[in-house]
Gaussian input, Z-matrix of N, CA and C with variables (Angstrom, degrees):
# hf/3-21g

backbone

0 1
 N
 C     1     B1
 C     2     B2     1     A1
 N     3     B3     2     A2     1     D1
 C     4     B4     3     A3     2     D2
 C     5     B5     4     A4     3     D3
 N     6     B6     5     A5     4     D4
 C     7     B7     6     A6     5     D5
 C     8     B8     7     A7     6     D6
 N     9     B9     8     A8     7     D7
 C    10    B10     9     A9     8     D8
 C    11    B11    10    A10     9     D9
 N    12    B12    11    A11    10    D10
 C    13    B13    12    A12    11    D11
 C    14    B14    13    A13    12    D12
 N    15    B15    14    A14    13    D13
 C    16    B16    15    A15    14    D14
 C    17    B17    16    A16    15    D15
 N    18    B18    17    A17    16    D16
 C    19    B19    18    A18    17    D17
 C    20    B20    19    A19    18    D18
 N    21    B21    20    A20    19    D19
 C    22    B22    21    A21    20    D20
 C    23    B23    22    A22    21    D21
 N    24    B24    23    A23    22    D22
 C    25    B25    24    A24    23    D23
 C    26    B26    25    A25    24    D24
 N    27    B27    26    A26    25    D25
 C    28    B28    27    A27    26    D26
 C    29    B29    28    A28    27    D27
 N    30    B30    29    A29    28    D28
 C    31    B31    30    A30    29    D29
 C    32    B32    31    A31    30    D30
 N    33    B33    32    A32    31    D31
 C    34    B34    33    A33    32    D32
 C    35    B35    34    A34    33    D33
 N    36    B36    35    A35    34    D34
 C    37    B37    36    A36    35    D35
 C    38    B38    37    A37    36    D36
 N    39    B39    38    A38    37    D37
 C    40    B40    39    A39    38    D38
 C    41    B41    40    A40    39    D39
 N    42    B42    41    A41    40    D40
 C    43    B43    42    A42    41    D41
 C    44    B44    43    A43    42    D42
 N    45    B45    44    A44    43    D43
 C    46    B46    45    A45    44    D44
 C    47    B47    46    A46    45    D45
 N    48    B48    47    A47    46    D46
 C    49    B49    48    A48    47    D47
 C    50    B50    49    A49    48    D48
 N    51    B51    50    A50    49    D49
 C    52    B52    51    A51    50    D50
 C    53    B53    52    A52    51    D51
 N    54    B54    53    A53    52    D52
 C    55    B55    54    A54    53    D53
 C    56    B56    55    A55    54    D54
 N    57    B57    56    A56    55    D55
 C    58    B58    57    A57    56    D56
 C    59    B59    58    A58    57    D57
 N    60    B60    59    A59    58    D58
 C    61    B61    60    A60    59    D59
 C    62    B62    61    A61    60    D60
 N    63    B63    62    A62    61    D61
 C    64    B64    63    A63    62    D62
 C    65    B65    64    A64    63    D63
 N    66    B66    65    A65    64    D64
 C    67    B67    66    A66    65    D65
 C    68    B68    67    A67    66    D66
 N    69    B69    68    A68    67    D67
 C    70    B70    69    A69    68    D68
 C    71    B71    70    A70    69    D69
 N    72    B72    71    A71    70    D70
 C    73    B73    72    A72    71    D71
 C    74    B74    73    A73    72    D72
 N    75    B75    74    A74    73    D73
 C    76    B76    75    A75    74    D74
 C    77    B77    76    A76    75    D75
 N    78    B78    77    A77    76    D76
 C    79    B79    78    A78    77    D77
 C    80    B80    79    A79    78    D78
 N    81    B81    80    A80    79    D79
 C    82    B82    81    A81    80    D80
 C    83    B83    82    A82    81    D81
 N    84    B84    83    A83    82    D82
 C    85    B85    84    A84    83    D83
 C    86    B86    85    A85    84    D84
 N    87    B87    86    A86    85    D85
 C    88    B88    87    A87    86    D86
 C    89    B89    88    A88    87    D87
 N    90    B90    89    A89    88    D88
 C    91    B91    90    A90    89    D89
 C    92    B92    91    A91    90    D90
 N    93    B93    92    A92    91    D91
 C    94    B94    93    A93    92    D92
 C    95    B95    94    A94    93    D93
 N    96    B96    95    A95    94    D94
 C    97    B97    96    A96    95    D95
 C    98    B98    97    A97    96    D96
 N    99    B99    98    A98    97    D97
 C   100   B100    99    A99    98    D98
 C   101   B101   100   A100    99    D99
 N   102   B102   101   A101   100   D100
 C   103   B103   102   A102   101   D101
 C   104   B104   103   A103   102   D102
 N   105   B105   104   A104   103   D103
 C   106   B106   105   A105   104   D104
 C   107   B107   106   A106   105   D105
 N   108   B108   107   A107   106   D106
 C   109   B109   108   A108   107   D107
 C   110   B110   109   A109   108   D108
 N   111   B111   110   A110   109   D109
 C   112   B112   111   A111   110   D110
 C   113   B113   112   A112   111   D111
 N   114   B114   113   A113   112   D112
 C   115   B115   114   A114   113   D113
 C   116   B116   115   A115   114   D114
 N   117   B117   116   A116   115   D115
 C   118   B118   117   A117   116   D116
 C   119   B119   118   A118   117   D117
 N   120   B120   119   A119   118   D118
 C   121   B121   120   A120   119   D119
 C   122   B122   121   A121   120   D120
 N   123   B123   122   A122   121   D121
 C   124   B124   123   A123   122   D122
 C   125   B125   124   A124   123   D123
 N   126   B126   125   A125   124   D124
 C   127   B127   126   A126   125   D125
 C   128   B128   127   A127   126   D126
 N   129   B129   128   A128   127   D127
 C   130   B130   129   A129   128   D128
 C   131   B131   130   A130   129   D129
 N   132   B132   131   A131   130   D130
 C   133   B133   132   A132   131   D131
 C   134   B134   133   A133   132   D132
 N   135   B135   134   A134   133   D133
 C   136   B136   135   A135   134   D134
 C   137   B137   136   A136   135   D135
 N   138   B138   137   A137   136   D136
 C   139   B139   138   A138   137   D137
 C   140   B140   139   A139   138   D138
 N   141   B141   140   A140   139   D139
 C   142   B142   141   A141   140   D140
 C   143   B143   142   A142   141   D141
 N   144   B144   143   A143   142   D142
 C   145   B145   144   A144   143   D143
 C   146   B146   145   A145   144   D144
 N   147   B147   146   A146   145   D145
 C   148   B148   147   A147   146   D146
 C   149   B149   148   A148   147   D147
 N   150   B150   149   A149   148   D148
 C   151   B151   150   A150   149   D149
 C   152   B152   151   A151   150   D150
 N   153   B153   152   A152   151   D151
 C   154   B154   153   A153   152   D152
 C   155   B155   154   A154   153   D153
 N   156   B156   155   A155   154   D154
 C   157   B157   156   A156   155   D155
 C   158   B158   157   A157   156   D156
 N   159   B159   158   A158   157   D157
 C   160   B160   159   A159   158   D158
 C   161   B161   160   A160   159   D159
 N   162   B162   161   A161   160   D160
 C   163   B163   162   A162   161   D161
 C   164   B164   163   A163   162   D162
 N   165   B165   164   A164   163   D163
 C   166   B166   165   A165   164   D164
 C   167   B167   166   A166   165   D165
 N   168   B168   167   A167   166   D166
 C   169   B169   168   A168   167   D167
 C   170   B170   169   A169   168   D168
 N   171   B171   170   A170   169   D169
 C   172   B172   171   A171   170   D170
 C   173   B173   172   A172   171   D171
 N   174   B174   173   A173   172   D172
 C   175   B175   174   A174   173   D173
 C   176   B176   175   A175   174   D174
 N   177   B177   176   A176   175   D175
 C   178   B178   177   A177   176   D176
 C   179   B179   178   A178   177   D177
 N   180   B180   179   A179   178   D178
 C   181   B181   180   A180   179   D179
 C   182   B182   181   A181   180   D180
 N   183   B183   182   A182   181   D181
 C   184   B184   183   A183   182   D182
 C   185   B185   184   A184   183   D183
 N   186   B186   185   A185   184   D184
 C   187   B187   186   A186   185   D185
 C   188   B188   187   A187   186   D186
 N   189   B189   188   A188   187   D187
 C   190   B190   189   A189   188   D188
 C   191   B191   190   A190   189   D189
 N   192   B192   191   A191   190   D190
 C   193   B193   192   A192   191   D191
 C   194   B194   193   A193   192   D192
 N   195   B195   194   A194   193   D193
 C   196   B196   195   A195   194   D194
 C   197   B197   196   A196   195   D195
 N   198   B198   197   A197   196   D196
 C   199   B199   198   A198   197   D197
 C   200   B200   199   A199   198   D198
 N   201   B201   200   A200   199   D199
 C   202   B202   201   A201   200   D200
 C   203   B203   202   A202   201   D201
 N   204   B204   203   A203   202   D202
 C   205   B205   204   A204   203   D203
 C   206   B206   205   A205   204   D204
 N   207   B207   206   A206   205   D205
 C   208   B208   207   A207   206   D206
 C   209   B209   208   A208   207   D207
 N   210   B210   209   A209   208   D208
 C   211   B211   210   A210   209   D209
 C   212   B212   211   A211   210   D210
 N   213   B213   212   A212   211   D211
 C   214   B214   213   A213   212   D212
 C   215   B215   214   A214   213   D213
 N   216   B216   215   A215   214   D214
 C   217   B217   216   A216   215   D215
 C   218   B218   217   A217   216   D216
 N   219   B219   218   A218   217   D217
 C   220   B220   219   A219   218   D218
 C   221   B221   220   A220   219   D219
 N   222   B222   221   A221   220   D220
 C   223   B223   222   A222   221   D221
 C   224   B224   223   A223   222   D222
 N   225   B225   224   A224   223   D223
 C   226   B226   225   A225   224   D224
 C   227   B227   226   A226   225   D225
 N   228   B228   227   A227   226   D226
 C   229   B229   228   A228   227   D227
 C   230   B230   229   A229   228   D228
 N   231   B231   230   A230   229   D229
 C   232   B232   231   A231   230   D230
 C   233   B233   232   A232   231   D231
 N   234   B234   233   A233   232   D232
 C   235   B235   234   A234   233   D233
 C   236   B236   235   A235   234   D234
 N   237   B237   236   A236   235   D235
 C   238   B238   237   A237   236   D236
 C   239   B239   238   A238   237   D237
 N   240   B240   239   A239   238   D238
 C   241   B241   240   A240   239   D239
 C   242   B242   241   A241   240   D240
 N   243   B243   242   A242   241   D241
 C   244   B244   243   A243   242   D242
 C   245   B245   244   A244   243   D243
 N   246   B246   245   A245   244   D244
 C   247   B247   246   A246   245   D245
 C   248   B248   247   A247   246   D246
 N   249   B249   248   A248   247   D247
 C   250   B250   249   A249   248   D248
 C   251   B251   250   A250   249   D249
 N   252   B252   251   A251   250   D250
 C   253   B253   252   A252   251   D251
 C   254   B254   253   A253   252   D252
 N   255   B255   254   A254   253   D253
 C   256   B256   255   A255   254   D254
 C   257   B257   256   A256   255   D255
 N   258   B258   257   A257   256   D256
 C   259   B259   258   A258   257   D257
 C   260   B260   259   A259   258   D258
 N   261   B261   260   A260   259   D259
 C   262   B262   261   A261   260   D260
 C   263   B263   262   A262   261   D261
 N   264   B264   263   A263   262   D262
 C   265   B265   264   A264   263   D263
 C   266   B266   265   A265   264   D264
 N   267   B267   266   A266   265   D265
 C   268   B268   267   A267   266   D266
 C   269   B269   268   A268   267   D267
 N   270   B270   269   A269   268   D268
 C   271   B271   270   A270   269   D269
 C   272   B272   271   A271   270   D270
 N   273   B273   272   A272   271   D271
 C   274   B274   273   A273   272   D272
 C   275   B275   274   A274   273   D273

   B1=1.4425
   B2=1.5213
   B3=1.3246
   B4=1.4623
   B5=1.5240
   B6=1.3375
   B7=1.4584
   B8=1.5190
   B9=1.3240
   B10=1.4609
   B11=1.5211
   B12=1.3231
   B13=1.4623
   B14=1.5219
   B15=1.3278
   B16=1.4576
   B17=1.5177
   B18=1.3327
   B19=1.4611
   B20=1.5265
   B21=1.3170
   B22=1.4629
   B23=1.5222
   B24=1.3132
   B25=1.4678
   B26=1.5200
   B27=1.3058
   B28=1.4670
   B29=1.5231
   B30=1.3098
   B31=1.4624
   B32=1.5246
   B33=1.3245
   B34=1.4598
   B35=1.5269
   B36=1.3191
   B37=1.4665
   B38=1.5232
   B39=1.3209
   B40=1.4593
   B41=1.5281
   B42=1.3209
   B43=1.4690
   B44=1.5259
   B45=1.3264
   B46=1.4686
   B47=1.5244
   B48=1.3209
   B49=1.4659
   B50=1.5232
   B51=1.3289
   B52=1.4628
   B53=1.5234
   B54=1.3277
   B55=1.4602
   B56=1.5303
   B57=1.3288
   B58=1.4676
   B59=1.5220
   B60=1.3193
   B61=1.4643
   B62=1.5294
   B63=1.3174
   B64=1.4642
   B65=1.5243
   B66=1.3290
   B67=1.4631
   B68=1.5272
   B69=1.3231
   B70=1.4677
   B71=1.5243
   B72=1.3008
   B73=1.4718
   B74=1.5260
   B75=1.3295
   B76=1.4659
   B77=1.5239
   B78=1.3364
   B79=1.4665
   B80=1.5192
   B81=1.3201
   B82=1.4614
   B83=1.5256
   B84=1.3220
   B85=1.4609
   B86=1.5236
   B87=1.3131
   B88=1.4580
   B89=1.5230
   B90=1.3325
   B91=1.4598
   B92=1.5251
   B93=1.3208
   B94=1.4604
   B95=1.5241
   B96=1.3264
   B97=1.4568
   B98=1.5189
   B99=1.3221
   B100=1.4626
   B101=1.5224
   B102=1.3296
   B103=1.4652
   B104=1.5241
   B105=1.3218
   B106=1.4736
   B107=1.5287
   B108=1.3245
   B109=1.4646
   B110=1.5254
   B111=1.3220
   B112=1.4725
   B113=1.5247
   B114=1.3280
   B115=1.4718
   B116=1.5132
   B117=1.3207
   B118=1.4620
   B119=1.5256
   B120=1.3337
   B121=1.4682
   B122=1.5241
   B123=1.3387
   B124=1.4632
   B125=1.5268
   B126=1.3248
   B127=1.4637
   B128=1.5183
   B129=1.3214
   B130=1.4626
   B131=1.5197
   B132=1.3226
   B133=1.4616
   B134=1.5171
   B135=1.3253
   B136=1.4604
   B137=1.5240
   B138=1.3290
   B139=1.4544
   B140=1.5217
   B141=1.3310
   B142=1.4682
   B143=1.5209
   B144=1.3085
   B145=1.4657
   B146=1.5276
   B147=1.3389
   B148=1.4676
   B149=1.5208
   B150=1.3151
   B151=1.4568
   B152=1.5257
   B153=1.3316
   B154=1.4603
   B155=1.5123
   B156=1.3191
   B157=1.4539
   B158=1.5198
   B159=1.3282
   B160=1.4598
   B161=1.5244
   B162=1.3293
   B163=1.4617
   B164=1.5187
   B165=1.3284
   B166=1.4548
   B167=1.5198
   B168=1.3132
   B169=1.4595
   B170=1.5241
   B171=1.3309
   B172=1.4628
   B173=1.5237
   B174=1.3275
   B175=1.4675
   B176=1.5314
   B177=1.3118
   B178=1.4680
   B179=1.5309
   B180=1.3309
   B181=1.4672
   B182=1.5276
   B183=1.3394
   B184=1.4589
   B185=1.5085
   B186=1.3271
   B187=1.4591
   B188=1.5240
   B189=1.3369
   B190=1.4561
   B191=1.5159
   B192=1.3181
   B193=1.4527
   B194=1.5123
   B195=1.3278
   B196=1.4584
   B197=1.5211
   B198=1.3181
   B199=1.4512
   B200=1.5054
   B201=1.3230
   B202=1.4592
   B203=1.5213
   B204=1.3232
   B205=1.4549
   B206=1.5192
   B207=1.3173
   B208=1.4660
   B209=1.5210
   B210=1.3164
   B211=1.4496
   B212=1.5235
   B213=1.3225
   B214=1.4627
   B215=1.5178
   B216=1.2836
   B217=1.4671
   B218=1.5280
   B219=1.3248
   B220=1.4632
   B221=1.5213
   B222=1.3153
   B223=1.4598
   B224=1.5307
   B225=1.3073
   B226=1.4709
   B227=1.5238
   B228=1.3297
   B229=1.4635
   B230=1.5260
   B231=1.3164
   B232=1.4647
   B233=1.5239
   B234=1.3197
   B235=1.4658
   B236=1.5166
   B237=1.3308
   B238=1.4613
   B239=1.5154
   B240=1.3309
   B241=1.4617
   B242=1.5170
   B243=1.3243
   B244=1.4585
   B245=1.5189
   B246=1.3239
   B247=1.4615
   B248=1.5164
   B249=1.3245
   B250=1.4601
   B251=1.5222
   B252=1.3213
   B253=1.4615
   B254=1.5205
   B255=1.3229
   B256=1.4678
   B257=1.5243
   B258=1.3643
   B259=1.4649
   B260=1.5291
   B261=1.3485
   B262=1.4684
   B263=1.5257
   B264=1.3424
   B265=1.4643
   B266=1.5217
   B267=1.3331
   B268=1.4617
   B269=1.5190
   B270=1.3315
   B271=1.4700
   B272=1.5148
   B273=1.2927
   B274=1.4639
   B275=1.5031
   A1=108.67
   A2=116.21
   A3=121.96
   A4=109.07
   A5=115.90
   A6=122.52
   A7=108.61
   A8=116.71
   A9=122.09
   A10=109.96
   A11=116.15
   A12=121.63
   A13=108.02
   A14=115.46
   A15=119.94
   A16=109.36
   A17=116.47
   A18=122.04
   A19=106.65
   A20=115.61
   A21=121.06
   A22=113.70
   A23=118.67
   A24=125.15
   A25=111.86
   A26=118.97
   A27=122.50
   A28=109.33
   A29=115.43
   A30=122.22
   A31=108.15
   A32=115.25
   A33=120.86
   A34=112.77
   A35=117.67
   A36=119.80
   A37=111.00
   A38=115.05
   A39=120.93
   A40=110.79
   A41=117.37
   A42=121.26
   A43=111.00
   A44=117.38
   A45=121.11
   A46=110.90
   A47=116.62
   A48=120.70
   A49=110.08
   A50=117.93
   A51=121.17
   A52=110.85
   A53=117.77
   A54=121.64
   A55=110.72
   A56=117.04
   A57=120.84
   A58=110.54
   A59=117.33
   A60=120.79
   A61=111.29
   A62=117.59
   A63=120.41
   A64=110.79
   A65=117.29
   A66=121.13
   A67=110.99
   A68=116.94
   A69=121.00
   A70=111.42
   A71=117.67
   A72=120.51
   A73=112.27
   A74=116.91
   A75=120.78
   A76=112.47
   A77=117.06
   A78=120.57
   A79=109.72
   A80=115.57
   A81=120.64
   A82=107.20
   A83=116.87
   A84=121.06
   A85=110.02
   A86=114.93
   A87=121.06
   A88=110.12
   A89=115.48
   A90=120.16
   A91=109.51
   A92=115.62
   A93=121.84
   A94=107.78
   A95=116.21
   A96=121.48
   A97=108.58
   A98=117.14
   A99=122.53
   A100=110.45
   A101=117.04
   A102=121.56
   A103=109.81
   A104=115.22
   A105=123.22
   A106=112.07
   A107=115.91
   A108=120.47
   A109=112.81
   A110=118.04
   A111=124.18
   A112=113.59
   A113=116.83
   A114=120.63
   A115=109.54
   A116=116.03
   A117=120.56
   A118=111.41
   A119=117.69
   A120=122.57
   A121=108.30
   A122=118.11
   A123=119.51
   A124=110.35
   A125=115.64
   A126=120.70
   A127=109.42
   A128=116.44
   A129=123.02
   A130=105.84
   A131=116.60
   A132=121.08
   A133=110.20
   A134=116.39
   A135=123.18
   A136=107.19
   A137=116.25
   A138=121.38
   A139=110.46
   A140=116.69
   A141=122.16
   A142=112.16
   A143=117.06
   A144=122.48
   A145=111.55
   A146=117.20
   A147=125.03
   A148=113.15
   A149=117.94
   A150=121.32
   A151=107.52
   A152=116.14
   A153=120.39
   A154=109.30
   A155=115.29
   A156=123.02
   A157=108.47
   A158=115.74
   A159=122.78
   A160=106.89
   A161=117.55
   A162=120.82
   A163=110.40
   A164=115.43
   A165=121.54
   A166=109.30
   A167=116.36
   A168=120.88
   A169=111.53
   A170=114.98
   A171=121.62
   A172=108.61
   A173=116.78
   A174=119.24
   A175=109.91
   A176=116.47
   A177=121.16
   A178=113.65
   A179=117.45
   A180=120.28
   A181=112.39
   A182=117.50
   A183=121.13
   A184=113.74
   A185=117.04
   A186=121.81
   A187=109.44
   A188=115.82
   A189=121.18
   A190=113.48
   A191=114.49
   A192=122.35
   A193=110.19
   A194=115.66
   A195=121.29
   A196=109.27
   A197=115.43
   A198=120.52
   A199=110.81
   A200=114.88
   A201=122.36
   A202=108.29
   A203=116.49
   A204=122.68
   A205=106.27
   A206=116.61
   A207=121.38
   A208=109.88
   A209=115.67
   A210=123.67
   A211=109.28
   A212=117.10
   A213=121.08
   A214=108.15
   A215=122.12
   A216=128.07
   A217=113.55
   A218=117.91
   A219=120.45
   A220=112.13
   A221=117.25
   A222=120.56
   A223=111.28
   A224=117.65
   A225=121.41
   A226=111.63
   A227=117.45
   A228=121.81
   A229=113.36
   A230=118.62
   A231=121.15
   A232=108.78
   A233=115.42
   A234=120.69
   A235=111.63
   A236=116.71
   A237=120.40
   A238=110.26
   A239=114.57
   A240=123.34
   A241=106.68
   A242=116.15
   A243=120.17
   A244=109.51
   A245=116.32
   A246=121.08
   A247=107.42
   A248=116.64
   A249=120.53
   A250=111.19
   A251=116.48
   A252=123.98
   A253=105.89
   A254=118.33
   A255=118.54
   A256=113.29
   A257=120.38
   A258=116.93
   A259=114.81
   A260=119.18
   A261=120.30
   A262=110.52
   A263=115.95
   A264=121.48
   A265=108.92
   A266=115.99
   A267=122.28
   A268=109.11
   A269=116.46
   A270=123.03
   A271=106.64
   A272=116.26
   A273=119.77
   A274=108.95
   D1=132.06
   D2=177.77
   D3=-97.67
   D4=110.66
   D5=-179.81
   D6=-110.77
   D7=132.51
   D8=-178.21
   D9=-130.30
   D10=163.18
   D11=170.14
   D12=-127.29
   D13=154.27
   D14=-177.95
   D15=-148.64
   D16=126.33
   D17=173.91
   D18=-84.93
   D19=99.65
   D20=-171.48
   D21=-72.26
   D22=-24.03
   D23=-175.36
   D24=68.80
   D25=-44.89
   D26=170.91
   D27=-167.13
   D28=139.82
   D29=170.47
   D30=-131.52
   D31=36.34
   D32=-175.47
   D33=-77.17
   D34=-22.83
   D35=-177.72
   D36=-115.68
   D37=161.12
   D38=177.90
   D39=-63.31
   D40=-36.03
   D41=179.28
   D42=-63.20
   D43=-39.36
   D44=178.35
   D45=-66.47
   D46=-37.95
   D47=178.30
   D48=-67.63
   D49=-42.17
   D50=177.12
   D51=-60.79
   D52=-39.96
   D53=177.42
   D54=-63.88
   D55=-43.20
   D56=176.25
   D57=-57.74
   D58=-46.18
   D59=-178.17
   D60=-63.65
   D61=-39.93
   D62=178.00
   D63=-64.25
   D64=-41.93
   D65=179.13
   D66=-66.85
   D67=-40.50
   D68=-178.04
   D69=-65.52
   D70=-33.03
   D71=-178.50
   D72=-71.34
   D73=-10.54
   D74=178.66
   D75=-83.99
   D76=-9.94
   D77=-178.99
   D78=-124.77
   D79=161.53
   D80=175.70
   D81=-94.71
   D82=121.48
   D83=-178.35
   D84=-148.09
   D85=157.19
   D86=170.46
   D87=-103.75
   D88=-40.82
   D89=179.68
   D90=-149.26
   D91=140.54
   D92=176.69
   D93=-122.95
   D94=122.37
   D95=173.74
   D96=-84.15
   D97=128.64
   D98=-175.19
   D99=-109.34
   D100=136.63
   D101=178.06
   D102=-123.78
   D103=160.40
   D104=177.62
   D105=53.37
   D106=48.97
   D107=-177.77
   D108=-75.58
   D109=-25.57
   D110=176.41
   D111=55.54
   D112=36.25
   D113=176.85
   D114=-92.18
   D115=141.27
   D116=177.67
   D117=-95.72
   D118=-15.67
   D119=177.37
   D120=-125.35
   D121=137.20
   D122=177.14
   D123=-65.61
   D124=156.97
   D125=-179.04
   D126=-143.15
   D127=137.04
   D128=169.03
   D129=-130.99
   D130=114.76
   D131=-176.90
   D132=-127.83
   D133=139.46
   D134=174.34
   D135=-112.82
   D136=131.48
   D137=-177.11
   D138=-104.29
   D139=161.29
   D140=-179.61
   D141=-59.82
   D142=-21.74
   D143=-179.63
   D144=-84.85
   D145=7.15
   D146=-178.66
   D147=69.73
   D148=14.65
   D149=171.39
   D150=-82.96
   D151=148.20
   D152=176.05
   D153=-125.86
   D154=139.12
   D155=-178.67
   D156=-117.31
   D157=124.82
   D158=177.34
   D159=-118.54
   D160=120.75
   D161=-179.81
   D162=-126.47
   D163=131.47
   D164=173.54
   D165=-90.73
   D166=-169.66
   D167=-176.19
   D168=-109.42
   D169=160.88
   D170=174.79
   D171=-89.37
   D172=176.55
   D173=176.99
   D174=-79.10
   D175=179.62
   D176=-174.08
   D177=-65.05
   D178=-19.04
   D179=178.73
   D180=-91.44
   D181=0.75
   D182=-180.00
   D183=85.82
   D184=15.79
   D185=-178.81
   D186=-101.48
   D187=140.30
   D188=172.49
   D189=89.00
   D190=-152.37
   D191=-175.34
   D192=99.84
   D193=133.43
   D194=179.48
   D195=-131.24
   D196=163.44
   D197=178.78
   D198=-163.91
   D199=-179.92
   D200=-178.77
   D201=-140.53
   D202=134.86
   D203=169.92
   D204=-112.73
   D205=117.13
   D206=-175.84
   D207=-115.36
   D208=141.56
   D209=-179.33
   D210=-106.91
   D211=161.32
   D212=174.32
   D213=-69.32
   D214=147.38
   D215=-0.82
   D216=-88.62
   D217=-1.33
   D218=-177.13
   D219=-59.81
   D220=-34.26
   D221=-177.90
   D222=-59.42
   D223=-27.05
   D224=178.39
   D225=-65.96
   D226=-20.98
   D227=-177.78
   D228=-94.22
   D229=-1.76
   D230=-179.84
   D231=-91.51
   D232=113.44
   D233=178.45
   D234=-89.11
   D235=-34.12
   D236=-178.95
   D237=-157.07
   D238=160.30
   D239=177.71
   D240=-136.40
   D241=135.97
   D242=178.40
   D243=-143.82
   D244=131.19
   D245=171.50
   D246=-86.70
   D247=114.41
   D248=-179.06
   D249=-77.61
   D250=-43.70
   D251=173.80
   D252=-142.94
   D253=176.72
   D254=-178.32
   D255=-62.20
   D256=-29.55
   D257=177.16
   D258=-100.36
   D259=1.93
   D260=-174.86
   D261=-132.65
   D262=130.99
   D263=176.21
   D264=-135.64
   D265=159.65
   D266=-179.75
   D267=-132.43
   D268=135.16
   D269=170.39
   D270=-116.87
   D271=146.59
   D272=173.90
   D273=-141.18

């Protein structure tokens, strides 16, 4: 299994998410842990490439936020995603 981490700096806009997806497709990965997403609303998105993006929220000052980008076939094993705090999330 190829596990990666990525300091996203921000995934608050659709353009930033599209850039993340383009960068991720350049490497072979099963799951990427994302930090500093700075999103104010949670997001769960499924892409045509069967990748799934789970993003939690940052705190009220715009700091933090974590998420996960999962690739097939690992995405089939994710039943749920929860951001416990702005720097900690759990997938199962």
